[in-house]
FIKEMI-520260 format. One record per residue: x, y, z of N, C-alpha, C, O in turn. Coordinates in steps of 0.05 Angstrom, whole numbers, plus 5000, padded with zeros to 4 digits. Each point is the difference from the previous one (the first is absolute). Layout:
<nodes>
{n.c1->X, n.c2->Y, n.c3->Z, ca.c1->X, ca.c2->Y, ca.c3->Z, c.c1->X, c.c2->Y, c.c3->Z, o.c1->X, o.c2->Y, o.c3->Z}
...
</nodes>
This chain:
<nodes>
{n.c1->1592, n.c2->6405, n.c3->7194, ca.c1->4995, ca.c2->4988, ca.c3->5025, c.c1->5019, c.c2->5012, c.c3->5021, o.c1->4996, o.c2->4995, o.c3->5024}
{n.c1->5023, n.c2->5021, n.c3->4968, ca.c1->5020, ca.c2->5010, ca.c3->5019, c.c1->4991, c.c2->5026, c.c3->5014, o.c1->5014, o.c2->5010, o.c3->5017}
{n.c1->4962, n.c2->5000, n.c3->4976, ca.c1->4992, ca.c2->5025, ca.c3->5012, c.c1->4970, c.c2->5000, c.c3->5006, o.c1->4985, o.c2->4985, o.c3->4987}
{n.c1->5007, n.c2->5032, n.c3->5032, ca.c1->4971, ca.c2->5003, ca.c3->5006, c.c1->4987, c.c2->5016, c.c3->4979, o.c1->5010, o.c2->5021, o.c3->4991}
{n.c1->4967, n.c2->4969, n.c3->4999, ca.c1->4985, ca.c2->5015, ca.c3->4979, c.c1->4986, c.c2->5025, c.c3->5011, o.c1->4992, o.c2->5016, o.c3->4984}
{n.c1->5005, n.c2->4987, n.c3->5042, ca.c1->4987, ca.c2->5023, ca.c3->5011, c.c1->5020, c.c2->5022, c.c3->5007, o.c1->4998, o.c2->5023, o.c3->4990}
{n.c1->5022, n.c2->4970, n.c3->5026, ca.c1->5019, ca.c2->5021, ca.c3->5010, c.c1->5027, c.c2->4998, c.c3->4987, o.c1->5018, o.c2->5017, o.c3->5006}
{n.c1->4986, n.c2->4964, n.c3->4976, ca.c1->5026, ca.c2->4996, ca.c3->4985, c.c1->5023, c.c2->4995, c.c3->5019, o.c1->5023, o.c2->5008, o.c3->4994}
{n.c1->4972, n.c2->4978, n.c3->5028, ca.c1->5022, ca.c2->4992, ca.c3->5019, c.c1->5016, c.c2->4979, c.c3->4986, o.c1->4989, o.c2->4981, o.c3->4989}
{n.c1->5038, n.c2->5022, n.c3->5012, ca.c1->5018, ca.c2->4982, ca.c3->4986, c.c1->5021, c.c2->4989, c.c3->5020, o.c1->5002, o.c2->5009, o.c3->5022}
{n.c1->5013, n.c2->4970, n.c3->4969, ca.c1->5021, ca.c2->4990, ca.c3->5017, c.c1->5022, c.c2->5022, c.c3->5005, o.c1->5006, o.c2->5015, o.c3->4981}
{n.c1->5005, n.c2->4986, n.c3->5043, ca.c1->5022, ca.c2->5018, ca.c3->5005, c.c1->5025, c.c2->4984, c.c3->5006, o.c1->4999, o.c2->4977, o.c3->5008}
{n.c1->5024, n.c2->5036, n.c3->4988, ca.c1->5026, ca.c2->4987, ca.c3->5002, c.c1->5012, c.c2->5006, c.c3->5027, o.c1->4998, o.c2->5022, o.c3->5010}
{n.c1->5013, n.c2->4958, n.c3->5003, ca.c1->5014, ca.c2->5003, ca.c3->5025, c.c1->5024, c.c2->4982, c.c3->5002, o.c1->5009, o.c2->4989, o.c3->4980}
{n.c1->5001, n.c2->5007, n.c3->5044, ca.c1->5023, ca.c2->4983, ca.c3->5005, c.c1->4994, c.c2->4981, c.c3->5022, o.c1->4985, o.c2->5006, o.c3->5019}
{n.c1->5027, n.c2->4970, n.c3->4979, ca.c1->4999, ca.c2->4980, ca.c3->5022, c.c1->5028, c.c2->4999, c.c3->5011, o.c1->5019, o.c2->4994, o.c3->4986}
{n.c1->4984, n.c2->5012, n.c3->5040, ca.c1->5027, ca.c2->5001, ca.c3->5013, c.c1->5003, c.c2->4976, c.c3->5018, o.c1->4985, o.c2->4996, o.c3->5019}
{n.c1->5036, n.c2->4988, n.c3->4975, ca.c1->5007, ca.c2->4977, ca.c3->5017, c.c1->5021, c.c2->5008, c.c3->5020, o.c1->5020, o.c2->5012, o.c3->4993}
{n.c1->4974, n.c2->4981, n.c3->5032, ca.c1->5019, ca.c2->5008, ca.c3->5022, c.c1->5008, c.c2->4976, c.c3->5016, o.c1->4985, o.c2->4980, o.c3->5001}
{n.c1->5038, n.c2->5021, n.c3->5012, ca.c1->5008, ca.c2->4979, ca.c3->5019, c.c1->5010, c.c2->5013, c.c3->5025, o.c1->5008, o.c2->5023, o.c3->5000}
{n.c1->4993, n.c2->4962, n.c3->5021, ca.c1->5010, ca.c2->5010, ca.c3->5025, c.c1->4977, c.c2->5005, c.c3->5020, o.c1->4977, o.c2->4996, o.c3->4994}
{n.c1->5031, n.c2->5012, n.c3->5030, ca.c1->4981, ca.c2->5005, ca.c3->5022, c.c1->4999, c.c2->5030, c.c3->5005, o.c1->5020, o.c2->5013, o.c3->5000}
{n.c1->4955, n.c2->4997, n.c3->5003, ca.c1->4997, ca.c2->5029, ca.c3->5004, c.c1->5013, c.c2->5009, c.c3->5026, o.c1->5003, o.c2->4985, o.c3->5019}
{n.c1->5006, n.c2->5040, n.c3->4981, ca.c1->5014, ca.c2->5010, ca.c3->5024, c.c1->4983, c.c2->5000, c.c3->5025, o.c1->5009, o.c2->4995, o.c3->5022}
{n.c1->4965, n.c2->5011, n.c3->4974, ca.c1->4983, ca.c2->5001, ca.c3->5024, c.c1->4995, c.c2->4973, c.c3->5012, o.c1->4990, o.c2->4999, o.c3->5023}
{n.c1->5016, n.c2->4980, n.c3->4963, ca.c1->4997, ca.c2->4973, ca.c3->5012, c.c1->5027, c.c2->4988, c.c3->5007, o.c1->5002, o.c2->4976, o.c3->5005}
{n.c1->5019, n.c2->5040, n.c3->4996, ca.c1->5026, ca.c2->4991, ca.c3->5009, c.c1->5020, c.c2->4994, c.c3->4979, o.c1->5022, o.c2->4990, o.c3->5007}
{n.c1->4972, n.c2->5014, n.c3->4968, ca.c1->5019, ca.c2->4994, ca.c3->4979, c.c1->5017, c.c2->5024, c.c3->4993, o.c1->4999, o.c2->5021, o.c3->5013}
{n.c1->5016, n.c2->4976, n.c3->4965, ca.c1->5017, ca.c2->5022, ca.c3->4991, c.c1->4988, c.c2->5016, c.c3->4977, o.c1->5013, o.c2->5017, o.c3->4988}
{n.c1->4962, n.c2->4976, n.c3->5006, ca.c1->4986, ca.c2->5015, ca.c3->4978, c.c1->4996, c.c2->4982, c.c3->4976, o.c1->5014, o.c2->4980, o.c3->4996}
{n.c1->4966, n.c2->5027, n.c3->4988, ca.c1->4994, ca.c2->4985, ca.c3->4976, c.c1->5017, c.c2->5010, c.c3->4977, o.c1->5005, o.c2->5024, o.c3->4997}
{n.c1->5004, n.c2->4957, n.c3->4987, ca.c1->5016, ca.c2->5006, ca.c3->4976, c.c1->4984, c.c2->4993, c.c3->4975, o.c1->4988, o.c2->4979, o.c3->4999}
{n.c1->5013, n.c2->5038, n.c3->4981, ca.c1->4986, ca.c2->4995, ca.c3->4975, c.c1->5017, c.c2->4981, c.c3->4983, o.c1->5024, o.c2->5005, o.c3->4996}
{n.c1->4963, n.c2->4973, n.c3->4996, ca.c1->5015, ca.c2->4981, ca.c3->4983, c.c1->4991, c.c2->5000, c.c3->4971, o.c1->5013, o.c2->4989, o.c3->4983}
{n.c1->4965, n.c2->5024, n.c3->5011, ca.c1->4991, ca.c2->5001, ca.c3->4972, c.c1->4975, c.c2->5017, c.c3->4997, o.c1->4984, o.c2->5002, o.c3->5018}
{n.c1->5015, n.c2->5011, n.c3->4959, ca.c1->4976, ca.c2->5017, ca.c3->4994, c.c1->4991, c.c2->4992, c.c3->4972, o.c1->5016, o.c2->5001, o.c3->4981}
{n.c1->4959, n.c2->4990, n.c3->5017, ca.c1->4989, ca.c2->4993, ca.c3->4973, c.c1->4975, c.c2->5016, c.c3->4995, o.c1->4985, o.c2->5007, o.c3->5019}
{n.c1->5011, n.c2->4999, n.c3->4956, ca.c1->4976, ca.c2->5016, ca.c3->4993, c.c1->4976, c.c2->4982, c.c3->4999, o.c1->5002, o.c2->4976, o.c3->4992}
{n.c1->4975, n.c2->5035, n.c3->5016, ca.c1->4975, ca.c2->4985, ca.c3->4999, c.c1->4977, c.c2->5019, c.c3->4993, o.c1->5004, o.c2->5024, o.c3->4998}
{n.c1->4972, n.c2->4965, n.c3->4997, ca.c1->4977, ca.c2->5016, ca.c3->4993, c.c1->4978, c.c2->4995, c.c3->5020, o.c1->4996, o.c2->4977, o.c3->5009}
{n.c1->4990, n.c2->5044, n.c3->4999, ca.c1->4977, ca.c2->4998, ca.c3->5018, c.c1->4975, c.c2->5003, c.c3->4982, o.c1->4996, o.c2->5021, o.c3->4987}
{n.c1->4988, n.c2->4957, n.c3->5012, ca.c1->4977, ca.c2->5000, ca.c3->4983, c.c1->4975, c.c2->5009, c.c3->5015, o.c1->4997, o.c2->4993, o.c3->5023}
{n.c1->4985, n.c2->5021, n.c3->4964, ca.c1->4975, ca.c2->5007, ca.c3->5013, c.c1->4982, c.c2->4976, c.c3->5002, o.c1->5003, o.c2->4981, o.c3->4984}
{n.c1->4979, n.c2->5019, n.c3->5035, ca.c1->4982, ca.c2->4977, ca.c3->5005, c.c1->4977, c.c2->5003, c.c3->4980, o.c1->4980, o.c2->5013, o.c3->5007}
{n.c1->5023, n.c2->4975, n.c3->4970, ca.c1->4980, ca.c2->5002, ca.c3->4979, c.c1->4981, c.c2->4976, c.c3->5000, o.c1->5008, o.c2->4977, o.c3->5004}
{n.c1->4966, n.c2->5029, n.c3->4993, ca.c1->4980, ca.c2->4979, ca.c3->4998, c.c1->4984, c.c2->5004, c.c3->4974, o.c1->4996, o.c2->5022, o.c3->4992}
{n.c1->4996, n.c2->4956, n.c3->4996, ca.c1->4984, ca.c2->5001, ca.c3->4976, c.c1->4971, c.c2->4999, c.c3->5008, o.c1->4991, o.c2->4980, o.c3->5010}
{n.c1->4994, n.c2->5042, n.c3->4984, ca.c1->4972, ca.c2->5001, ca.c3->5009, c.c1->4982, c.c2->5007, c.c3->4976, o.c1->5009, o.c2->5012, o.c3->4981}
{n.c1->4966, n.c2->4980, n.c3->5021, ca.c1->4980, ca.c2->5008, ca.c3->4981, c.c1->4989, c.c2->5027, c.c3->5009, o.c1->4988, o.c2->5002, o.c3->5022}
{n.c1->5016, n.c2->5019, n.c3->4962, ca.c1->4992, ca.c2->5027, ca.c3->5008, c.c1->4978, c.c2->5010, c.c3->4982, o.c1->4999, o.c2->4994, o.c3->4976}
{n.c1->4982, n.c2->5020, n.c3->5036, ca.c1->4978, ca.c2->5012, ca.c3->4985, c.c1->5007, c.c2->5030, c.c3->4996, o.c1->5005, o.c2->5014, o.c3->5020}
{n.c1->4994, n.c2->4995, n.c3->4956, ca.c1->5007, ca.c2->5027, ca.c3->4993, c.c1->4975, c.c2->5017, c.c3->4999, o.c1->4977, o.c2->4990, o.c3->5002}
{n.c1->5026, n.c2->5037, n.c3->4996, ca.c1->4978, ca.c2->5018, ca.c3->5001, c.c1->4980, c.c2->4996, c.c3->4977, o.c1->4976, o.c2->5005, o.c3->5004}
{n.c1->5034, n.c2->4987, n.c3->4973, ca.c1->4982, ca.c2->4996, ca.c3->4977, c.c1->4986, c.c2->4972, c.c3->5001, o.c1->4985, o.c2->4994, o.c3->4982}
{n.c1->5020, n.c2->4990, n.c3->5039, ca.c1->4986, ca.c2->4975, ca.c3->5004, c.c1->5015, c.c2->4976, c.c3->4990, o.c1->4991, o.c2->4977, o.c3->5005}
{n.c1->5032, n.c2->5026, n.c3->4982, ca.c1->5015, ca.c2->4977, ca.c3->4991, c.c1->5015, c.c2->4987, c.c3->5023, o.c1->5006, o.c2->5013, o.c3->5020}
{n.c1->4999, n.c2->4962, n.c3->4977, ca.c1->5014, ca.c2->4984, ca.c3->5020, c.c1->5025, c.c2->4988, c.c3->4987, o.c1->4999, o.c2->4987, o.c3->4979}
{n.c1->5024, n.c2->5018, n.c3->5034, ca.c1->5026, ca.c2->4989, ca.c3->4989, c.c1->5017, c.c2->4990, c.c3->5023, o.c1->4996, o.c2->5009, o.c3->5023}
{n.c1->5022, n.c2->4973, n.c3->4971, ca.c1->5020, ca.c2->4992, ca.c3->5020, c.c1->5024, c.c2->5018, c.c3->4998, o.c1->5011, o.c2->5004, o.c3->4978}
{n.c1->4997, n.c2->5008, n.c3->5045, ca.c1->5023, ca.c2->5018, ca.c3->5000, c.c1->5017, c.c2->4993, c.c3->5024, o.c1->4992, o.c2->4987, o.c3->5019}
{n.c1->5034, n.c2->5022, n.c3->4979, ca.c1->5019, ca.c2->4997, ca.c3->5022, c.c1->4998, c.c2->5024, c.c3->5018, o.c1->5004, o.c2->5023, o.c3->4990}
{n.c1->4990, n.c2->4973, n.c3->5035, ca.c1->4996, ca.c2->5022, ca.c3->5019, c.c1->5017, c.c2->4994, c.c3->5025, o.c1->5001, o.c2->4977, o.c3->5010}
{n.c1->5012, n.c2->5044, n.c3->5001, ca.c1->5015, ca.c2->4996, ca.c3->5025, c.c1->4981, c.c2->5000, c.c3->5023, o.c1->4978, o.c2->5011, o.c3->4998}
{n.c1->5029, n.c2->4976, n.c3->5024, ca.c1->4983, ca.c2->4997, ca.c3->5023, c.c1->4994, c.c2->5027, c.c3->5013, o.c1->4978, o.c2->5003, o.c3->5011}
{n.c1->5040, n.c2->5016, n.c3->4987, ca.c1->4995, ca.c2->5027, ca.c3->5010, c.c1->4976, c.c2->5013, c.c3->4987, o.c1->4984, o.c2->5013, o.c3->5013}
{n.c1->5013, n.c2->4983, n.c3->4961, ca.c1->4977, ca.c2->5011, ca.c3->4986, c.c1->4974, c.c2->4985, c.c3->5007, o.c1->4979, o.c2->5012, o.c3->5001}
{n.c1->5023, n.c2->4962, n.c3->5003, ca.c1->4977, ca.c2->4984, ca.c3->5007, c.c1->4989, c.c2->5009, c.c3->5027, o.c1->4976, o.c2->5003, o.c3->5004}
{n.c1->5043, n.c2->5000, n.c3->5016, ca.c1->4991, ca.c2->5008, ca.c3->5027, c.c1->4990, c.c2->5028, c.c3->5001, o.c1->4983, o.c2->5007, o.c3->5016}
{n.c1->5028, n.c2->5010, n.c3->4966, ca.c1->4991, ca.c2->5028, ca.c3->5000, c.c1->4973, c.c2->5004, c.c3->4986, o.c1->4988, o.c2->5021, o.c3->5000}
{n.c1->5002, n.c2->4957, n.c3->4987, ca.c1->4974, ca.c2->5002, ca.c3->4987, c.c1->5001, c.c2->5013, c.c3->4972, o.c1->4980, o.c2->5011, o.c3->4991}
{n.c1->5043, n.c2->4989, n.c3->4997, ca.c1->5003, ca.c2->5013, ca.c3->4973, c.c1->4990, c.c2->4982, c.c3->4978, o.c1->4998, o.c2->5009, o.c3->4977}
{n.c1->4995, n.c2->4966, n.c3->5030, ca.c1->4991, ca.c2->4981, ca.c3->4980, c.c1->4973, c.c2->4989, c.c3->5008, o.c1->4996, o.c2->4992, o.c3->5023}
{n.c1->4985, n.c2->5006, n.c3->4958, ca.c1->4975, ca.c2->4987, ca.c3->5006, c.c1->5001, c.c2->4972, c.c3->4988, o.c1->5001, o.c2->4996, o.c3->4976}
{n.c1->4999, n.c2->4985, n.c3->5042, ca.c1->5002, ca.c2->4972, ca.c3->4991, c.c1->4973, c.c2->4992, c.c3->4988, o.c1->4979, o.c2->5007, o.c3->5010}
{n.c1->5023, n.c2->4977, n.c3->4969, ca.c1->4976, ca.c2->4990, ca.c3->4986, c.c1->4989, c.c2->4977, c.c3->5016, o.c1->5015, o.c2->4983, o.c3->5010}
{n.c1->4958, n.c2->5016, n.c3->4993, ca.c1->4987, ca.c2->4978, ca.c3->5014, c.c1->4996, c.c2->4977, c.c3->4982, o.c1->4990, o.c2->5003, o.c3->4978}
{n.c1->5019, n.c2->4973, n.c3->5030, ca.c1->4996, ca.c2->4976, ca.c3->4984, c.c1->4976, c.c2->4985, c.c3->5010, o.c1->4998, o.c2->4994, o.c3->5024}
{n.c1->4984, n.c2->4999, n.c3->4959, ca.c1->4976, ca.c2->4985, ca.c3->5007, c.c1->5006, c.c2->4971, c.c3->4993, o.c1->5004, o.c2->4993, o.c3->4977}
{n.c1->4995, n.c2->4990, n.c3->5043, ca.c1->5004, ca.c2->4971, ca.c3->4996, c.c1->4973, c.c2->4987, c.c3->4997, o.c1->4981, o.c2->5005, o.c3->5015}
{n.c1->5018, n.c2->4977, n.c3->4965, ca.c1->4975, ca.c2->4985, ca.c3->4995, c.c1->4998, c.c2->4978, c.c3->5021, o.c1->5019, o.c2->4987, o.c3->5006}
{n.c1->4957, n.c2->5010, n.c3->5005, ca.c1->4995, ca.c2->4978, ca.c3->5018, c.c1->4994, c.c2->4975, c.c3->4984, o.c1->4987, o.c2->5002, o.c3->4979}
{n.c1->5022, n.c2->4975, n.c3->5030, ca.c1->4994, ca.c2->4975, ca.c3->4985, c.c1->4970, c.c2->4995, c.c3->5000, o.c1->4985, o.c2->5006, o.c3->5019}
{n.c1->5006, n.c2->4982, n.c3->4960, ca.c1->4971, ca.c2->4994, ca.c3->4996, c.c1->4992, c.c2->4980, c.c3->5021, o.c1->5013, o.c2->4979, o.c3->5004}
{n.c1->4964, n.c2->5026, n.c3->5009, ca.c1->4990, ca.c2->4982, ca.c3->5021, c.c1->4985, c.c2->4977, c.c3->4987, o.c1->4984, o.c2->5003, o.c3->4982}
{n.c1->5021, n.c2->4973, n.c3->5029, ca.c1->4986, ca.c2->4976, ca.c3->4989, c.c1->4971, c.c2->5000, c.c3->5010, o.c1->4995, o.c2->5005, o.c3->5024}
{n.c1->4986, n.c2->4989, n.c3->4959, ca.c1->4972, ca.c2->5000, ca.c3->5008, c.c1->4991, c.c2->4975, c.c3->5012, o.c1->4977, o.c2->4997, o.c3->5007}
</nodes>
């Protein structure tokens, strides 16, 4: 579930920087770093029913970039209509 099944996009590692103070351009003496913690940036993954070239339909995890680029053919779901009373 941590990666896109189409393009293999995975979470990347970054940092979250906590700062205090007022920026110089707004009249302060500048921002000071008070802490740096590691964090992860996750791809926007969605679970979709995809139709493959051989006709099979499976649920896969796909990033939104692949969905918007048209790299995935979504399977059409047919909903049954309720029976009409005679």
